[in-house]
C-alpha positions in Angstrom: 0.0 0.0 0.0 2.8 2.4 0.9 4.5 1.7 -2.4 1.3 2.6 -4.3 1.0 5.8 -2.3 4.6 6.8 -3.0 4.1 5.9 -6.7 1.0 8.1 -6.9 2.8 11.0 -5.2 5.7 10.7 -7.6 3.2 10.8 -10.5 1.5 13.8 -9.0 4.8 15.7 -8.6 5.9 14.9 -12.1 2.6 15.9 -13.5 2.7 19.2 -11.6 6.3 19.8 -12.8 5.3 19.1 -16.4 2.3 21.4 -16.1 4.4 24.2 -14.7 7.1 23.8 -17.3 4.6 23.9 -20.2 2.9 27.0 -18.8 6.0 28.8 -17.8 8.4 28.0 -20.7 6.3 26.7 -23.6 3.3 28.9 -23.7 3.4 32.7 -24.1 3.0 34.3 -20.6 2.6 37.8 -19.2 5.8 39.3 -17.6 4.3 42.5 -16.5 1.3 44.9 -17.0 1.6 48.6 -16.8 -1.4 51.0 -16.7 -0.7 53.9 -19.0 -3.9 55.8 -18.4 -7.6 55.6 -17.3 -10.9 57.3 -18.0 -10.3 57.5 -21.8 -13.4 58.3 -23.8 -11.9 56.5 -26.8 -9.5 53.5 -26.9 -8.8 51.3 -30.0 -6.6 48.3 -30.2 -7.0 46.9 -33.8 -5.1 43.7 -33.2 -7.0 42.8 -30.0 -3.9 41.8 -27.9 -2.8 39.4 -30.6 0.9 38.9 -30.1 1.2 37.4 -33.7 -0.1 40.6 -35.3 1.6 44.0 -35.3 -0.8 46.7 -34.1 -1.0 50.4 -33.2 -3.3 51.4 -30.4 -4.8 54.9 -30.1 -6.6 56.6 -27.2 -8.1 60.0 -26.2 -10.0 61.7 -23.5 -11.9 65.0 -23.3 -12.3 67.6 -20.7 -9.9 69.8 -18.7 -7.2 67.1 -18.6 -7.7 65.9 -22.2 -5.1 63.5 -23.6 -4.6 61.9 -27.0 -1.9 59.4 -28.0 -1.0 56.3 -29.9 1.3 53.4 -29.1 2.8 50.8 -31.4 3.5 47.2 -30.4 7.3 46.7 -30.1 9.9 44.1 -29.3 11.9 44.6 -26.1 15.4 43.0 -26.5 16.9 44.5 -23.4 14.7 43.3 -20.6 16.5 41.3 -18.0 13.9 38.5 -18.4 14.9 37.7 -21.9 18.0 37.4 -24.1 18.8 40.1 -26.7 18.1 37.8 -29.6 14.8 36.4 -28.4 13.0 39.4 -27.1 9.7 40.1 -25.4 6.7 41.6 -27.2 5.1 44.7 -25.7 1.4 44.9 -26.6 -0.9 47.9 -26.3 -4.3 46.8 -24.9 -7.6 48.6 -24.3 -9.5 47.4 -21.3 -12.7 49.4 -21.3 -11.7 53.0 -20.5 -8.2 51.9 -19.5 -5.1 51.7 -21.7 -2.3 49.5 -20.6 0.8 47.9 -22.1 1.4 44.2 -21.5 4.9 42.7 -21.8 4.8 39.0 -22.8 7.1 36.1 -23.8 6.5 34.6 -27.2 6.7 31.0 -26.0 8.9 28.1 -26.9 10.2 28.0 -30.5 9.2 31.7 -31.1 11.1 35.0 -31.2 10.0 38.6 -31.3 10.6 40.2 -34.7 9.1 43.4 -36.1 6.8 43.8 -33.1 5.2 40.3 -33.5 5.9 36.8 -32.2 7.1 34.6 -35.1 8.2 31.0 -35.3 11.9 30.9 -35.5 15.3 30.9 -33.7 17.7 33.4 -32.3 19.6 33.3 -35.6 16.8 35.3 -37.4 17.7 38.9 -38.2 16.3 41.5 -35.8 16.3 44.6 -38.0 13.4 45.0 -40.4 13.1 47.7 -43.1 9.8 47.8 -45.0 11.3 49.3 -48.1 14.1 46.7 -48.2 17.1 49.0 -47.7 18.3 52.3 -49.2 15.4 52.7 -51.6 14.9 56.5 -51.7 11.8 56.2 -54.1 9.8 54.4 -51.4 8.8 55.5 -47.9 9.8 52.9 -45.3 9.5 52.1 -41.7 12.2 50.4 -39.7 12.6 48.6 -36.4 15.8 47.2 -35.0 18.5 47.8 -32.3 18.2 51.5 -31.8 14.4 51.6 -31.9 11.9 52.7 -34.6 12.4 54.9 -37.6 10.5 56.3 -40.5 11.8 57.8 -43.8 11.0 61.5 -44.1 11.8 64.4 -46.3 14.7 66.6 -45.1 15.1 70.3 -45.8 18.6 71.8 -45.4 18.8 75.3 -44.0 22.3 76.0 -45.3 23.0 73.6 -48.1 24.6 71.0 -45.8 23.3 67.7 -44.7 23.9 68.3 -41.1 21.7 71.3 -40.5 18.0 71.0 -41.3 14.8 69.3 -40.3 12.1 66.9 -41.3 9.3 67.9 -43.6 6.3 66.3 -45.3 7.7 67.6 -48.6 10.2 69.9 -50.2 9.0 73.2 -51.5 10.2 74.5 -54.9 12.8 76.9 -53.5 14.6 74.1 -51.6 14.5 71.8 -54.7 15.9 74.5 -57.0 18.7 75.4 -54.6 19.7 71.7 -54.0 18.6 71.7 -50.4 16.0 68.9 -50.6 16.9 65.5 -49.2 15.4 62.3 -47.7 16.3 61.0 -44.3 16.6 57.3 -45.3 16.6 54.6 -42.7 18.2 51.2 -43.4 19.4 48.1 -41.6 23.1 47.4 -40.9 23.1 44.0 -39.4 20.6 44.1 -36.5 21.0 47.9 -36.0 18.9 50.8 -37.3 21.0 53.3 -39.3 20.1 56.4 -41.3 21.6 58.5 -44.1 20.6 61.9 -45.5 20.4 61.5 -49.3 19.8 64.3 -51.9 16.5 64.4 -53.8 17.2 66.4 -57.0 13.6 66.3 -58.2 12.0 66.8 -54.9 10.7 64.8 -52.0 7.1 64.0 -50.8 5.9 61.9 -47.8 9.3 60.3 -47.2 10.3 59.4 -50.8 12.3 61.1 -53.5 10.4 62.0 -56.6 
């Protein structure tokens, strides 16, 4: 009888261990939840807390302390609870009138890339550029070590690439004087890089014409 009881206890312990391992290491799990704001009159999360879909949440409130904002899902590669090639996914979530961000693991056999959990290994490249590199004729978005970036038109104030600022498009006077550029982002390994490149025929919405 004692042997049977001991055997059953061993089975119970092993089952509990397997259950814990599956839920802790194999399945995606929440690491932390942070409340970003409450009492919003509008809150939208298009991907519905789907860690396999990249989303952008938006929220707003009215009144004396009105607030409007938007938050994109991102990969966090520097959290102490992950390695810098696996990452955690940070999801924006609407919960009634409350907006919060949820940090989650992607689960066994998955890594975080371009703000989504994808099936793969640590060897997968981290940096992602939607226009495929230094393509100045297309507006691109980028995410990699160094954060997020977005191609934009760049107007120089003195004819140099160093002094200027972003713009939706270059006006004729800047095009004619050779002061119209695009601030082009691209991947260099896993890192986000950018280069200010001349647009002789003008620039509009982050792309040379």
